[in-house]
Biopython code that builds the backbone (N, CA, C, O; Angstrom):
import numpy as np
from Bio.PDB.StructureBuilder import StructureBuilder

atoms = [
    (1, "MET", "N", (4.070, -4.034, -11.658)),
    (1, "MET", "CA", (4.528, -3.435, -10.633)),
    (1, "MET", "C", (4.752, -1.785, -10.971)),
    (1, "MET", "O", (5.348, -1.234, -11.896)),
    (2, "THR", "N", (3.991, -1.233, -9.782)),
    (2, "THR", "CA", (4.162, 0.307, -9.811)),
    (2, "THR", "C", (4.680, 0.625, -8.567)),
    (2, "THR", "O", (4.433, -0.092, -7.597)),
    (3, "GLN", "N", (5.587, 1.931, -8.453)),
    (3, "GLN", "CA", (6.174, 2.011, -7.167)),
    (3, "GLN", "C", (6.365, 3.674, -7.325)),
    (3, "GLN", "O", (6.375, 4.349, -8.354)),
    (4, "ASP", "N", (6.513, 4.082, -5.920)),
    (4, "ASP", "CA", (6.986, 5.637, -5.756)),
    (4, "ASP", "C", (7.881, 5.634, -4.630)),
    (4, "ASP", "O", (8.253, 4.485, -4.394)),
    (5, "HIS", "N", (8.350, 6.461, -3.871)),
    (5, "HIS", "CA", (9.302, 6.433, -2.990)),
    (5, "HIS", "C", (9.002, 5.970, -1.517)),
    (5, "HIS", "O", (9.802, 5.973, -0.582)),
    (6, "LEU", "N", (7.624, 5.553, -1.502)),
    (6, "LEU", "CA", (7.217, 5.043, 0.000)),
    (6, "LEU", "C", (6.800, 3.605, -0.517)),
    (6, "LEU", "O", (7.357, 2.668, 0.055)),
    (7, "LEU", "N", (6.013, 3.341, -1.391)),
    (7, "LEU", "CA", (5.422, 1.733, -1.504)),
    (7, "LEU", "C", (5.867, 1.344, -2.985)),
    (7, "LEU", "O", (6.345, 2.043, -3.878)),
    (8, "ARG", "N", (5.554, 0.031, -2.940)),
    (8, "ARG", "CA", (6.025, -0.768, -4.037)),
    (8, "ARG", "C", (4.685, -1.596, -4.188)),
    (8, "ARG", "O", (4.319, -2.170, -3.162)),
    (9, "VAL", "N", (3.943, -1.733, -5.256)),
    (9, "VAL", "CA", (2.770, -2.499, -5.414)),
    (9, "VAL", "C", (2.829, -3.510, -6.751)),
    (9, "VAL", "O", (2.816, -3.244, -7.953)),
    (10, "PHE", "N", (2.898, -4.761, -6.041)),
    (10, "PHE", "CA", (2.735, -5.828, -7.406)),
    (10, "PHE", "C", (1.530, -6.337, -7.364)),
    (10, "PHE", "O", (0.969, -6.711, -6.334)),
    (11, "TYR", "N", (0.990, -6.381, -8.697)),
    (11, "TYR", "CA", (-0.331, -6.865, -8.861)),
    (11, "TYR", "C", (-0.561, -7.545, -9.761)),
    (11, "TYR", "O", (0.357, -7.599, -10.579)),
    (12, "LYS", "N", (-1.824, -8.383, -10.085)),
    (12, "LYS", "CA", (-2.078, -9.036, -11.102)),
    (12, "LYS", "C", (-3.580, -9.111, -10.967)),
    (12, "LYS", "O", (-4.235, -9.464, -9.987)),
    (13, "THR", "N", (-4.157, -8.542, -12.641)),
    (13, "THR", "CA", (-5.468, -8.769, -12.681)),
    (13, "THR", "C", (-6.085, -10.111, -12.661)),
    (13, "THR", "O", (-5.455, -11.141, -12.903)),
    (14, "SER", "N", (-7.231, -10.065, -12.389)),
    (14, "SER", "CA", (-8.160, -11.637, -12.202)),
    (14, "SER", "C", (-9.456, -11.222, -12.919)),
    (14, "SER", "O", (-10.231, -10.405, -12.423)),
    (15, "PRO", "N", (-9.661, -11.823, -14.116)),
    (15, "PRO", "CA", (-11.007, -11.556, -14.526)),
    (15, "PRO", "C", (-12.143, -12.324, -13.951)),
    (15, "PRO", "O", (-13.294, -12.002, -14.247)),
    (16, "ARG", "N", (-11.919, -13.244, -13.209)),
    (16, "ARG", "CA", (-12.915, -14.082, -12.450)),
    (16, "ARG", "C", (-13.324, -13.298, -11.362)),
    (16, "ARG", "O", (-14.480, -13.413, -10.955)),
    (17, "ARG", "N", (-12.500, -12.478, -10.804)),
    (17, "ARG", "CA", (-12.656, -11.636, -9.273)),
    (17, "ARG", "C", (-13.297, -10.556, -9.578)),
    (17, "ARG", "O", (-13.192, -10.099, -10.715)),
    (18, "GLU", "N", (-14.195, -9.856, -8.484)),
    (18, "GLU", "CA", (-14.858, -8.720, -8.645)),
    (18, "GLU", "C", (-14.297, -7.814, -7.837)),
    (18, "GLU", "O", (-14.269, -6.623, -8.149)),
    (19, "GLU", "N", (-13.873, -8.200, -6.895)),
    (19, "GLU", "CA", (-13.113, -7.495, -5.483)),
    (19, "GLU", "C", (-11.570, -7.529, -5.638)),
    (19, "GLU", "O", (-10.993, -8.510, -6.107)),
    (20, "THR", "N", (-10.977, -6.486, -5.248)),
    (20, "THR", "CA", (-9.532, -6.374, -5.172)),
    (20, "THR", "C", (-9.187, -7.090, -3.633)),
    (20, "THR", "O", (-9.903, -6.937, -2.643)),
    (21, "ARG", "N", (-8.042, -7.825, -3.670)),
    (21, "ARG", "CA", (-7.616, -8.075, -2.332)),
    (21, "ARG", "C", (-6.110, -7.657, -2.309)),
    (21, "ARG", "O", (-5.342, -7.633, -3.271)),
    (22, "ILE", "N", (-5.864, -7.350, -1.083)),
    (22, "ILE", "CA", (-4.356, -6.777, -0.850)),
    (22, "ILE", "C", (-3.810, -7.448, 0.211)),
    (22, "ILE", "O", (-4.485, -7.838, 1.164)),
    (23, "GLY", "N", (-2.532, -7.618, 0.095)),
    (23, "GLY", "CA", (-1.600, -8.238, 1.035)),
    (23, "GLY", "C", (-0.482, -6.895, 1.596)),
    (23, "GLY", "O", (-0.045, -6.043, 0.822)),
    (24, "LEU", "N", (-0.248, -6.933, 2.680)),
    (24, "LEU", "CA", (0.612, -5.954, 3.130)),
    (24, "LEU", "C", (1.756, -6.390, 3.714)),
    (24, "LEU", "O", (1.644, -7.072, 4.733)),
    (25, "ALA", "N", (3.068, -6.086, 3.191)),
    (25, "ALA", "CA", (4.451, -6.271, 3.706)),
    (25, "ALA", "C", (5.359, -5.116, 4.416)),
    (25, "ALA", "O", (5.984, -4.284, 3.758)),
    (26, "VAL", "N", (5.355, -5.159, 5.539)),
    (26, "VAL", "CA", (6.189, -3.914, 6.376)),
    (26, "VAL", "C", (7.465, -4.779, 7.003)),
    (26, "VAL", "O", (7.316, -5.632, 7.877)),
    (27, "SER", "N", (8.500, -4.485, 6.524)),
    (27, "SER", "CA", (9.550, -5.342, 7.380)),
    (27, "SER", "C", (10.150, -4.224, 8.514)),
    (27, "SER", "O", (9.937, -3.013, 8.572)),
    (28, "LYS", "N", (10.887, -4.992, 9.296)),
    (28, "LYS", "CA", (11.318, -4.477, 10.439)),
    (28, "LYS", "C", (12.297, -3.212, 10.248)),
    (28, "LYS", "O", (12.494, -2.434, 11.181)),
    (29, "LYS", "N", (12.843, -3.067, 9.107)),
    (29, "LYS", "CA", (13.697, -1.925, 8.567)),
    (29, "LYS", "C", (12.774, -0.636, 8.799)),
    (29, "LYS", "O", (13.295, 0.418, 9.163)),
    (30, "VAL", "N", (11.481, -0.731, 8.596)),
    (30, "VAL", "CA", (10.713, 0.487, 8.559)),
    (30, "VAL", "C", (10.556, 0.736, 9.959)),
    (30, "VAL", "O", (10.272, 1.927, 10.088)),
    (31, "GLY", "N", (10.599, 0.275, 10.843)),
    (31, "GLY", "CA", (10.528, 0.709, 12.228)),
    (31, "GLY", "C", (10.193, -0.325, 13.268)),
    (31, "GLY", "O", (10.366, -1.504, 12.962)),
    (32, "ASN", "N", (9.637, 0.043, 14.717)),
    (32, "ASN", "CA", (9.170, -0.930, 15.494)),
    (32, "ASN", "C", (7.881, -1.277, 15.300)),
    (32, "ASN", "O", (7.223, -0.656, 14.465)),
    (33, "ALA", "N", (7.338, -2.274, 16.003)),
    (33, "ALA", "CA", (6.056, -2.866, 15.788)),
    (33, "ALA", "C", (4.919, -1.651, 15.858)),
    (33, "ALA", "O", (4.068, -1.565, 14.973)),
    (34, "VAL", "N", (4.965, -0.743, 16.947)),
    (34, "VAL", "CA", (4.100, 0.239, 16.735)),
    (34, "VAL", "C", (3.785, 0.988, 15.400)),
    (34, "VAL", "O", (2.706, 1.212, 14.850)),
    (35, "THR", "N", (5.144, 1.324, 15.033)),
    (35, "THR", "CA", (5.026, 2.172, 13.816)),
    (35, "THR", "C", (4.642, 0.908, 12.600)),
    (35, "THR", "O", (3.699, 1.223, 11.874)),
    (36, "ARG", "N", (5.039, 0.043, 12.423)),
    (36, "ARG", "CA", (4.515, -1.103, 11.380)),
    (36, "ARG", "C", (2.947, -1.164, 11.365)),
    (36, "ARG", "O", (2.331, -1.091, 10.302)),
    (37, "ASN", "N", (2.422, -1.278, 12.383)),
    (37, "ASN", "CA", (1.192, -1.719, 12.731)),
    (37, "ASN", "C", (0.331, -0.346, 12.242)),
    (37, "ASN", "O", (-0.678, -0.452, 11.544)),
    (38, "ARG", "N", (0.778, 0.754, 12.628)),
    (38, "ARG", "CA", (0.212, 2.008, 12.423)),
    (38, "ARG", "C", (0.124, 2.077, 10.869)),
    (38, "ARG", "O", (-0.920, 2.432, 10.321)),
    (39, "ILE", "N", (1.139, 1.762, 10.234)),
    (39, "ILE", "CA", (1.409, 1.910, 8.670)),
    (39, "ILE", "C", (0.188, 0.861, 8.165)),
    (39, "ILE", "O", (-0.672, 1.267, 7.382)),
    (40, "LYS", "N", (0.184, -0.154, 8.540)),
    (40, "LYS", "CA", (-0.767, -1.318, 7.959)),
    (40, "LYS", "C", (-2.211, -0.849, 8.282)),
    (40, "LYS", "O", (-3.094, -1.093, 7.461)),
    (41, "ARG", "N", (-2.471, -0.261, 9.307)),
    (41, "ARG", "CA", (-3.865, 0.513, 9.732)),
    (41, "ARG", "C", (-4.260, 1.553, 8.662)),
    (41, "ARG", "O", (-5.402, 1.664, 8.217)),
    (42, "VAL", "N", (-3.259, 2.261, 8.315)),
    (42, "VAL", "CA", (-3.547, 3.524, 7.527)),
    (42, "VAL", "C", (-3.916, 3.003, 6.009)),
    (42, "VAL", "O", (-4.870, 3.377, 5.327)),
    (43, "LEU", "N", (-2.926, 2.058, 5.670)),
    (43, "LEU", "CA", (-3.048, 1.422, 4.495)),
    (43, "LEU", "C", (-4.391, 0.739, 3.992)),
    (43, "LEU", "O", (-4.949, 0.872, 2.903)),
    (44, "ARG", "N", (-4.799, -0.127, 5.228)),
    (44, "ARG", "CA", (-5.998, -0.670, 5.351)),
    (44, "ARG", "C", (-7.316, 0.212, 5.017)),
    (44, "ARG", "O", (-8.180, 0.108, 4.147)),
    (45, "GLU", "N", (-7.104, 1.112, 6.067)),
    (45, "GLU", "CA", (-8.327, 2.017, 5.904)),
    (45, "GLU", "C", (-8.636, 2.874, 4.560)),
    (45, "GLU", "O", (-9.733, 3.121, 4.061)),
    (46, "GLU", "N", (-7.444, 3.224, 4.160)),
    (46, "GLU", "CA", (-7.325, 3.701, 2.844)),
    (46, "GLU", "C", (-8.127, 3.030, 1.503)),
    (46, "GLU", "O", (-9.018, 3.443, 0.761)),
    (47, "PHE", "N", (-7.379, 1.842, 1.581)),
    (47, "PHE", "CA", (-7.905, 0.694, 0.774)),
    (47, "PHE", "C", (-9.651, 0.561, 0.946)),
    (47, "PHE", "O", (-10.480, 0.562, 0.036)),
    (48, "ARG", "N", (-9.855, 0.463, 2.219)),
    (48, "ARG", "CA", (-11.377, 0.256, 2.393)),
    (48, "ARG", "C", (-12.281, 1.383, 1.862)),
    (48, "ARG", "O", (-13.486, 1.212, 1.674)),
    (49, "LEU", "N", (-11.703, 2.433, 1.650)),
    (49, "LEU", "CA", (-12.524, 3.714, 1.431)),
    (49, "LEU", "C", (-12.154, 4.086, 0.003)),
    (49, "LEU", "O", (-12.769, 5.055, -0.442)),
    (50, "SER", "N", (-11.394, 3.587, -0.690)),
    (50, "SER", "CA", (-10.884, 3.732, -2.062)),
    (50, "SER", "C", (-11.841, 3.101, -3.106)),
    (50, "SER", "O", (-12.577, 2.191, -2.726)),
    (51, "PRO", "N", (-11.884, 3.532, -4.430)),
    (51, "PRO", "CA", (-12.721, 3.098, -5.324)),
    (51, "PRO", "C", (-12.095, 1.854, -6.156)),
    (51, "PRO", "O", (-12.654, 1.209, -7.043)),
    (52, "PHE", "N", (-10.721, 1.679, -5.611)),
    (52, "PHE", "CA", (-10.062, 0.633, -6.343)),
    (52, "PHE", "C", (-10.313, -0.820, -5.725)),
    (52, "PHE", "O", (-9.651, -1.777, -6.125)),
    (53, "ARG", "N", (-11.276, -0.949, -4.753)),
    (53, "ARG", "CA", (-11.774, -2.258, -4.480)),
    (53, "ARG", "C", (-12.486, -3.102, -5.237)),
    (53, "ARG", "O", (-12.422, -4.324, -5.106)),
    (54, "GLU", "N", (-13.254, -2.471, -6.127)),
    (54, "GLU", "CA", (-14.024, -3.106, -7.107)),
    (54, "GLU", "C", (-13.078, -3.179, -8.673)),
    (54, "GLU", "O", (-13.562, -3.201, -9.804)),
    (55, "LYS", "N", (-12.068, -3.198, -8.410)),
    (55, "LYS", "CA", (-11.189, -3.319, -10.048)),
    (55, "LYS", "C", (-10.658, -4.921, -10.132)),
    (55, "LYS", "O", (-9.993, -5.276, -11.105)),
    (56, "GLY", "N", (-10.968, -5.783, -9.139)),
    (56, "GLY", "CA", (-10.742, -7.012, -9.585)),
    (56, "GLY", "C", (-9.361, -7.519, -9.749)),
    (56, "GLY", "O", (-9.046, -8.335, -10.615)),
    (57, "ILE", "N", (-8.374, -6.892, -8.692)),
    (57, "ILE", "CA", (-7.052, -7.255, -9.023)),
    (57, "ILE", "C", (-6.496, -7.913, -7.344)),
    (57, "ILE", "O", (-7.004, -7.593, -6.269)),
    (58, "ASP", "N", (-5.520, -8.733, -7.513)),
    (58, "ASP", "CA", (-4.699, -9.095, -6.271)),
    (58, "ASP", "C", (-3.569, -8.132, -6.288)),
    (58, "ASP", "O", (-2.912, -8.085, -7.329)),
    (59, "ALA", "N", (-3.239, -7.362, -5.306)),
    (59, "ALA", "CA", (-2.237, -6.525, -4.852)),
    (59, "ALA", "C", (-1.265, -6.712, -3.731)),
    (59, "ALA", "O", (-1.763, -6.875, -2.617)),
    (60, "LEU", "N", (-0.020, -6.717, -3.833)),
    (60, "LEU", "CA", (0.900, -6.657, -2.642)),
    (60, "LEU", "C", (1.400, -5.477, -2.662)),
    (60, "LEU", "O", (2.044, -5.000, -3.597)),
    (61, "ILE", "N", (1.083, -4.845, -1.445)),
    (61, "ILE", "CA", (1.700, -3.516, -1.150)),
    (61, "ILE", "C", (3.140, -3.757, -0.040)),
    (61, "ILE", "O", (3.127, -4.317, 1.056)),
    (62, "VAL", "N", (4.042, -3.277, -0.585)),
    (62, "VAL", "CA", (5.344, -3.535, -0.025)),
    (62, "VAL", "C", (5.926, -2.074, 0.468)),
    (62, "VAL", "O", (6.521, -1.338, -0.320)),
    (63, "VAL", "N", (5.711, -1.739, 1.782)),
    (63, "VAL", "CA", (6.466, -0.478, 2.390)),
    (63, "VAL", "C", (7.953, -0.462, 2.221)),
    (63, "VAL", "O", (8.610, -1.360, 2.747)),
    (64, "LYS", "N", (8.565, 0.525, 1.501)),
    (64, "LYS", "CA", (10.079, 0.557, 1.373)),
    (64, "LYS", "C", (10.530, 1.193, 2.804)),
    (64, "LYS", "O", (9.901, 2.031, 3.452)),
    (65, "PRO", "N", (11.682, 0.634, 3.111)),
    (65, "PRO", "CA", (12.370, 1.168, 4.409)),
    (65, "PRO", "C", (13.035, 2.486, 3.896)),
    (65, "PRO", "O", (13.425, 2.638, 2.739)),
    (66, "LYS", "N", (13.125, 3.462, 4.933)),
    (66, "LYS", "CA", (13.663, 4.585, 4.636)),
    (66, "LYS", "C", (14.736, 4.921, 5.550)),
    (66, "LYS", "O", (15.028, 4.011, 6.326)),
    (67, "GLY", "N", (15.506, 6.169, 5.675)),
    (67, "GLY", "CA", (16.381, 6.409, 6.395)),
    (67, "GLY", "C", (15.948, 6.612, 7.506)),
    (67, "GLY", "O", (14.740, 6.845, 7.548)),
    (68, "LYS", "N", (16.695, 6.611, 8.799)),
    (68, "LYS", "CA", (16.478, 6.807, 10.176)),
    (68, "LYS", "C", (15.461, 8.183, 10.237)),
    (68, "LYS", "O", (14.349, 8.147, 10.763)),
    (69, "ARG", "N", (15.966, 9.226, 9.692)),
    (69, "ARG", "CA", (15.454, 10.351, 9.803)),
    (69, "ARG", "C", (13.920, 10.629, 9.040)),
    (69, "ARG", "O", (13.244, 11.623, 9.304)),
    (70, "SER", "N", (13.511, 9.604, 8.080)),
    (70, "SER", "CA", (12.218, 9.777, 7.356)),
    (70, "SER", "C", (11.206, 9.118, 8.252)),
    (70, "SER", "O", (11.368, 8.135, 8.976)),
    (71, "ILE", "N", (10.130, 9.850, 8.062)),
    (71, "ILE", "CA", (9.159, 9.500, 8.789)),
    (71, "ILE", "C", (7.842, 8.879, 7.834)),
    (71, "ILE", "O", (7.484, 9.499, 6.832)),
    (72, "HIS", "N", (7.298, 7.848, 8.170)),
    (72, "HIS", "CA", (6.269, 7.501, 7.222)),
    (72, "HIS", "C", (4.925, 8.157, 7.725)),
    (72, "HIS", "O", (4.194, 7.466, 8.434)),
    (73, "THR", "N", (4.621, 9.209, 7.465)),
    (73, "THR", "CA", (3.482, 10.047, 7.888)),
    (73, "THR", "C", (2.165, 9.681, 7.468)),
    (73, "THR", "O", (2.197, 9.301, 6.298)),
    (74, "THR", "N", (1.223, 9.653, 7.879)),
    (74, "THR", "CA", (-0.317, 9.660, 7.261)),
    (74, "THR", "C", (-0.637, 10.385, 6.026)),
    (74, "THR", "O", (-1.249, 9.805, 5.129)),
    (75, "PRO", "N", (-0.271, 11.610, 5.910)),
    (75, "PRO", "CA", (-0.807, 12.148, 4.488)),
    (75, "PRO", "C", (0.084, 11.702, 3.294)),
    (75, "PRO", "O", (-0.294, 11.697, 2.123)),
    (76, "LEU", "N", (1.599, 11.244, 3.838)),
    (76, "LEU", "CA", (2.432, 10.689, 2.549)),
    (76, "LEU", "C", (2.132, 9.432, 2.323)),
    (76, "LEU", "O", (2.294, 8.933, 1.210)),
    (77, "LEU", "N", (1.578, 8.655, 3.518)),
    (77, "LEU", "CA", (1.027, 7.067, 2.862)),
    (77, "LEU", "C", (-0.014, 7.133, 1.969)),
    (77, "LEU", "O", (0.028, 6.364, 1.008)),
    (78, "LYS", "N", (-1.242, 8.136, 2.121)),
    (78, "LYS", "CA", (-2.159, 8.223, 1.552)),
    (78, "LYS", "C", (-1.842, 8.733, 0.202)),
    (78, "LYS", "O", (-2.264, 8.180, -0.814)),
    (79, "GLN", "N", (-1.130, 9.743, 0.193)),
    (79, "GLN", "CA", (-0.538, 10.288, -1.302)),
    (79, "GLN", "C", (-0.061, 9.278, -2.093)),
    (79, "GLN", "O", (-0.447, 9.070, -3.244)),
    (80, "SER", "N", (0.996, 8.471, -1.348)),
    (80, "SER", "CA", (1.617, 7.459, -2.201)),
    (80, "SER", "C", (0.626, 6.210, -2.562)),
    (80, "SER", "O", (0.851, 5.626, -3.622)),
    (81, "PHE", "N", (-0.403, 5.787, -1.784)),
    (81, "PHE", "CA", (-1.237, 4.767, -1.952)),
    (81, "PHE", "C", (-1.863, 5.327, -3.230)),
    (81, "PHE", "O", (-1.669, 4.643, -4.234)),
    (82, "TYR", "N", (-2.464, 6.267, -3.352)),
    (82, "TYR", "CA", (-3.293, 6.555, -4.604)),
    (82, "TYR", "C", (-2.570, 7.108, -5.732)),
    (82, "TYR", "O", (-3.068, 7.247, -6.849)),
    (83, "ARG", "N", (-1.200, 7.467, -5.366)),
    (83, "ARG", "CA", (-0.317, 7.573, -6.725)),
    (83, "ARG", "C", (-0.180, 6.160, -7.273)),
    (83, "ARG", "O", (-0.516, 6.010, -8.448)),
    (84, "CYS", "N", (0.307, 4.998, -6.534)),
    (84, "CYS", "CA", (0.396, 3.877, -7.130)),
    (84, "CYS", "C", (-0.727, 2.997, -7.545)),
    (84, "CYS", "O", (-0.604, 2.114, -8.394)),
    (85, "PHE", "N", (-1.919, 3.295, -6.858)),
    (85, "PHE", "CA", (-3.085, 2.640, -7.313)),
    (85, "PHE", "C", (-3.587, 3.268, -8.609)),
    (85, "PHE", "O", (-4.071, 2.519, -9.457)),
    (86, "GLY", "N", (-3.506, 4.699, -8.856)),
    (86, "GLY", "CA", (-3.879, 5.282, -9.948)),
    (86, "GLY", "C", (-2.818, 5.023, -11.236)),
    (86, "GLY", "O", (-2.987, 5.550, -12.336)),
    (87, "GLN", "N", (-1.839, 4.237, -10.952)),
    (87, "GLN", "CA", (-1.123, 4.047, -12.023)),
    (87, "GLN", "C", (-1.391, 2.575, -12.614)),
    (87, "GLN", "O", (-0.895, 2.165, -13.664)),
    (88, "ILE", "N", (-2.303, 1.801, -11.728)),
    (88, "ILE", "CA", (-2.929, 0.510, -12.205)),
    (88, "ILE", "C", (-3.659, 0.642, -12.837)),
    (88, "ILE", "O", (-3.577, -0.045, -13.855)),
    (89, "SER", "N", (-4.805, 1.533, -12.723)),
    (89, "SER", "CA", (-6.054, 1.555, -13.401)),
    (89, "SER", "C", (-6.098, 2.421, -14.907)),
    (89, "SER", "O", (-7.145, 2.485, -15.552)),
]
sb = StructureBuilder()
sb.init_structure("model")
sb.init_model(0)
sb.init_chain("A")
sb.init_seg("    ")
for serial, (resi, resn, name, xyz) in enumerate(atoms, 1):
    if name == "N":
        sb.init_residue(resn, " ", resi, " ")
    sb.init_atom(name, np.array(xyz, "f"), 0.0, 1.0, " ", f" {name:<3s}", serial, name[0])
structure = sb.get_structure()
């Protein structure tokens, strides 16, 4: 497991698998449906464009709920994504 202030990533390496699979978990504590879906779209797109797709792991990305004043902005999500997946490899 790796984590930072926005994301927690649970992962398991799979020697038989060539591509990485991800699952996304965004609870209602993060925001309304529009916010949760935007976060999932951003993370899916970053995964699609990242070099981590060919690592052969299964990963579950859990978005941590923050305080009401905190916003999950796109640059922060991208930075957090690369920080967590960088620790895996």
